[in-house]
N, C-alpha and C positions, 0 to 999 in steps of 0.2 A: 503494499499499500503506499508507504514512504517513498519507495523508488519511483512509484508511478508519479507521485506527486511532485518529487524532485524534477522528474523530466518535464512535466508541465509548467514548472516555475521558471525553468530555463528557456522554454520555447514560447510559451504563451502568457508571459507574466502581465503583460497589459498592452493595449492598443496605444497607450500613451509612450510606451517605449518603442514602439514600431513607428516609423516615419509614414504616416498616413498620406496616401496620394488621393486627394478627393476625386480628381479625374478618374483614376483606376476604379474607385468605389462606384463612381457616376456610371461608369460604361459596363461594369461586370455585374450590375443589379438590374432586374426589372423590378421597378418600385411600385408598390400598391399604394393607391391613394386612401388615406383615412377619411379626410374631410377637407373642405374649402373654408376659408375665411374671407368673406366679400363685405367690404364696407363694415367691418366689425362683426358681422353677423356669420355664424356657423352655418355652413350649408352642406348637409349630408346626402347620402343617397341610400337606396335599399336594392338589394338584389332582386331580380324578377326574370322573367323569361327571356329578356333581351340583354340582361345585365349579369355577368357572372364574375367579373373582375373590372376594376377601374385603375388605371395606373399610368406610368410613363416609362419610356426605355429610351436608351441612346445606344448609338452605334458609329462606328467608323471604320473606314478601309486604311487607316494611317494618314490619308490627305483630307478626305471630305469627312465631316461630321454631320450627323443627322439626329433628330429628336423625334419621337412619335408618342403621342398620347391616346388613350382610347377610353370609351365608355360602351358603347354598342357600336356606333360609327367611330372612326379614328381619324386623326389629323397627323400629318407628318411635316417636317421643314428641315431644310439644310441650315446648319447653324453658321452664322457669319463668323463668330468669335466664340471660343469656350476656354475657361481656365479653371483655376482652382476655387472660384468663389462666384463666377457668373458666366452666363452666355447670352448670346444674342441671336435672334431669329430672322429669317428671311421670310419669303413668301410661302404660305401654308398650302398643302393639298389635302383634300378630305377623302378618305376612304369609305365609300357609302356602303351600308348594309341595310337590311329591311327593318329599320328601327321606327316604330309608330307609337309605342306606349306613351302617353303624355308625361307621366313621370320620368321617362328615359329622355325625352326631348328637353324637358325642363332642366335636368341636371346637365346635359351637353350644352345647353345654352350658358349655363353658369360657368362650366369648366372651360369650353372652347372659345366662347365669345367673351365672357366677363373677365376671365383669368387670363387665357393665352391671346386673346385678341386676334384669332385667326384670320378675321377678315381685314385686319388693319396691320400688315407685316412690318418688321423692323423695330422690335422692342428688345429691351435688355432686361433679363431675369438675374437675380442673385439667389445663390443657395448655400446652405450650410448642411453638412453631414456630421452627426454626433453619435457616438457609440453609447447606447442606453442600457447595456448589460445584456448577458446571455446571449452574445453573439448577434444581438439585434442593432441595426442602425435606424436613426430617424433623420430624414431630409425635409428641409423646410425650403421651398421656393418662393420668392416674393417678386412680384411684378412692381412696375414702375409706379402704381396707383397705391402700393402698400398692401394689396390683397395677397393672401398666402395660400399655398397648398401643402398639406402634411402628409408624408409618405413614410412608409417602413420598408425595410430591405434587411438582408442579411450581411453581416460583417464578412470581409475576406481575410482570413488570417493566414499569413505565411512568412516564411524567413526571408524571402526575397524583398519584403518591405522594410527590413531592418535597416536602420541608418547607419551607413558604413562608418561615418566619423563619430559615433557615439559608443563609448566604452561601457559596458554593463558587467558587473561581476556578481556572480551568486556563489556564495560559499558557506559552509564547507561542502565538498562534494565527495562521497555520498552524504546526503542530509541524515542527521540523526533526528534531534527534536526541534532545532531551530535552524532558520537559513537567514543568512545575512545578504544584504543587497547594496551595492554601491554602484553609483552612476555618475559619469560626467555630465550628462544631460540634466537639465532642470526637468525632472518628472513632475506631473500633475498628480497622479495616483497610481496605486499598485492593485492590479487585478490578476488573480490566479483562476484558471478554468480547469475542470476535469476532462477526462477523455471524450465526454459526450458534448463538450463545449459550454456546460453550466457553469456560472460563476460560483466558486466556493469561498472566495475570500476577495474583499475589496477594502482599501484603505487610502486616506490622503497620503501622499509621499512626505516623509519627514527626513530633511537632510541629516546627514550623520550616520549613514550605513544602518538602516532600519532592520531590526531583527524580527522575523515571523516565527511563531510557534506553530510548527506543522502538525502537532498533535491536536491542536484546536480546530482545523480545518474541517469542513463538513465531509462527510464520507461520500465517496463517488468514484 
């Protein structure tokens, strides 16, 4: 049990230890919409015979970048710019399906017209991606009017994202009852996950080589 825990400490100690690449997270997720906030009001939706998911996805061939959003119908646009905190749209194309229910069309109006302004191309959207625990991410996209769309996605954990100029030490190895962590980077927090990806430990980082009692971790 302690050997498994030690391995997870060295590899998955925290998303804050990894150099998060927002664009990588942006493109390697199909983001499912939770709700919109339009003019300060929550705008939700319900599943029906025409709606089984609502979301947004991003794609690229390495040169051209696209964005697509869907309810029952879908809209797609080539992105003029995209970086780690914003993207800008060009002209949208609509992908039509047989969508006739009033509640479907009402939510598509809020999502496509009020939020993305698909009939008025050329807008800038900002976004943030935050780790919210248990391998889950939240993305919030904000348009130029301050309206927002709230999405959920899965975190991409991998050693390829580790910051090459950051020195992280975990000792002793093998772990007995305690593990010490030293880092040259200014870490915000420490999180440890079990082999199922569930969070078993979280704390704010305290400078000065914090010590974690591994006997106190949740079993997993």
